[in-house]
C-alpha positions as CSV (number, residue, x, y, z in Angstrom):
1,X,192.9,86.8,97.5
2,X,191.0,84.0,95.8
3,X,187.3,83.5,96.6
4,X,185.2,80.6,95.5
5,X,182.6,81.9,92.9
6,X,179.0,81.9,94.1
7,X,176.9,78.9,93.2
8,X,174.8,79.7,90.2
9,X,171.1,79.0,90.0
10,X,171.7,76.1,87.6
11,X,174.2,74.4,90.0
12,X,171.8,74.9,93.0
13,X,169.0,73.3,91.0
14,X,171.2,70.3,90.0
15,X,172.4,69.8,93.6
16,X,168.8,70.0,94.8
17,X,167.9,66.9,92.7
18,X,167.6,68.3,89.2
19,X,167.7,65.9,86.3
20,X,170.7,67.3,84.4
21,X,174.3,67.4,85.4
22,X,176.9,70.2,84.9
23,X,178.7,68.4,82.1
24,X,175.6,67.9,80.0
25,X,174.6,71.5,80.6
26,X,178.1,72.7,79.6
27,X,177.9,70.6,76.4
28,X,174.5,72.1,75.6
29,X,175.9,75.6,76.3
30,X,178.8,75.0,74.0
31,X,176.5,73.7,71.3
32,X,174.2,76.7,71.7
33,X,177.2,79.1,71.5
34,X,178.5,77.4,68.3
35,X,175.0,77.7,66.6
36,X,174.6,81.3,67.8
37,X,178.1,82.2,66.7
38,X,177.7,80.6,63.2
39,X,174.3,82.2,62.8
40,X,175.6,85.6,63.9
41,X,178.5,85.5,61.4
42,X,176.1,84.3,58.7
43,X,173.7,87.2,59.3
44,X,176.7,89.6,59.4
45,X,177.7,88.2,56.0
46,X,174.2,88.9,54.7
47,X,174.3,92.4,56.1
48,X,177.6,93.1,54.4
49,X,176.4,91.6,51.1
50,X,173.2,93.6,51.2
51,X,174.2,96.9,52.6
52,X,178.0,96.9,52.4
53,X,178.6,97.2,56.2
54,X,181.3,94.9,57.3
55,X,182.7,93.9,60.7
56,X,179.3,93.3,62.3
57,X,179.8,89.7,63.4
58,X,180.3,90.3,67.1
59,X,177.6,92.9,67.2
60,X,175.1,90.6,65.6
61,X,176.1,87.7,67.9
62,X,175.6,90.0,70.9
63,X,172.2,91.1,69.7
64,X,171.2,87.4,69.1
65,X,172.3,86.3,72.6
66,X,170.6,89.2,74.3
67,X,167.4,88.6,72.3
68,X,167.4,84.9,73.1
69,X,168.1,85.5,76.8
70,X,165.3,88.0,76.9
71,X,162.8,85.8,75.0
72,X,163.8,82.5,76.7
73,X,165.1,83.4,80.1
74,X,164.3,80.0,81.7
75,X,166.1,78.0,79.1
76,X,169.1,80.3,78.8
77,X,169.5,80.7,82.5
78,X,169.4,77.0,83.5
79,X,172.9,76.1,82.5
80,X,174.6,74.4,85.5
81,X,178.3,75.3,85.7
82,X,178.1,78.2,83.3
83,X,179.0,80.8,86.0
84,X,182.1,78.9,87.1
85,X,183.2,78.2,83.6
86,X,182.7,81.9,82.6
87,X,184.6,83.1,85.6
88,X,187.5,80.6,84.9
89,X,187.7,81.7,81.3
90,X,187.8,85.4,82.3
91,X,190.7,84.6,84.6
92,X,192.5,82.9,81.7
93,X,191.9,86.0,79.6
94,X,193.3,88.3,82.2
95,X,196.3,86.0,82.8
96,X,197.0,86.0,79.0
97,X,196.9,89.8,78.9
98,X,199.1,90.2,82.0
99,X,201.6,87.6,80.8
100,X,202.2,89.5,77.5
101,X,203.1,92.7,79.4
102,X,206.7,93.7,80.1
103,X,206.7,95.7,83.3
104,X,210.3,96.8,82.9
105,X,209.7,98.1,79.4
106,X,206.6,99.9,80.6
107,X,208.6,101.5,83.4
108,X,211.5,102.5,81.1
109,X,209.5,103.8,78.1
110,X,206.0,104.4,79.1
111,X,206.1,106.7,82.1
112,X,204.8,109.7,80.2
113,X,202.0,107.6,78.7
114,X,201.2,106.3,82.1
115,X,200.9,109.8,83.5
116,X,198.8,111.0,80.5
117,X,196.5,108.0,80.8
118,X,196.1,108.6,84.6
119,X,195.0,112.2,83.9
120,X,192.6,111.3,81.1
121,X,191.0,108.5,83.2
122,X,190.7,110.8,86.3
123,X,189.0,113.5,84.2
124,X,186.8,110.8,82.7
125,X,185.7,109.5,86.1
126,X,185.2,113.0,87.6
127,X,183.0,114.1,84.6
128,X,180.9,110.9,84.8
129,X,180.4,111.1,88.5
130,X,179.4,114.8,88.4
131,X,177.0,114.2,85.4
132,X,175.6,111.1,87.0
133,X,175.0,113.0,90.2
134,X,173.3,115.9,88.4
135,X,171.1,113.5,86.4
136,X,170.4,111.4,89.4
137,X,171.7,108.2,87.7
138,X,172.4,105.0,89.7
139,X,176.1,105.0,90.7
140,X,176.4,101.3,89.8
141,X,175.3,102.0,86.3
142,X,177.6,104.9,85.9
143,X,180.6,102.9,87.2
144,X,179.8,100.0,84.8
145,X,179.4,102.3,81.9
146,X,182.7,103.9,82.7
147,X,184.4,100.6,83.0
148,X,182.9,99.3,79.7
149,X,184.1,102.5,78.0
150,X,187.6,102.4,79.3
151,X,188.3,98.6,79.6
152,X,185.8,97.0,77.3
153,X,183.2,94.3,78.0
154,X,185.5,91.8,79.7
155,X,186.6,94.2,82.5
156,X,183.0,95.5,82.9
157,X,181.7,92.0,83.2
158,X,184.4,91.2,85.7
159,X,183.4,94.2,87.8
160,X,179.7,93.4,87.6
161,X,180.3,89.7,88.6
162,X,182.8,90.7,91.3
163,X,180.4,93.2,92.9
164,X,177.5,90.8,92.4
165,X,175.6,93.3,90.3
166,X,173.9,90.5,88.3
167,X,171.4,92.8,86.7
168,X,174.3,94.8,85.1
169,X,176.2,91.9,83.5
170,X,174.3,91.9,80.2
171,X,174.3,95.7,80.0
172,X,178.0,95.8,80.6
173,X,178.6,93.3,77.7
174,X,176.3,95.3,75.4
175,X,177.9,98.7,76.3
176,X,181.4,97.4,75.9
177,X,180.7,95.6,72.7
178,X,178.8,98.5,71.2
179,X,181.8,100.7,72.1
180,X,184.0,98.4,69.9
181,X,181.5,98.7,67.0
182,X,181.5,102.5,67.1
């Protein structure tokens, strides 16, 4: 049931004799995240003050991160331990969600909602698969887009990481986050 996460590129470089260790890289990553987060919320405040559009913090932070990762792929990709830490934090997130659920209450009161959600999600998947086939879209991209739409960025990232679709991790975050903004 539990698999060890794959060794990230940063960890492999460190083990191969790189100069920096995982702890230093994680501290740098946390510092970068703090600066990017503060900058994103500051920019969102400016947007709200100038144009009156509120609630843009997460969207601006996502845009900043994607822009920085695109412009500086070497620096942003060389963080030893980031893959393992990210995976561990996703597990904590999923455990927190699961721990707050009451299975007995769901079974007692939510059976109609469960059936309705099953029908809606089945129709959603069927339509996406048919449209994806007609438009000759990549099945992986269709599945990630569907997952981001239904479950948000966290579950879409978990799917991309779990299936080792590394090229779809950032698009899954963007798609899910933009879905929240809409």
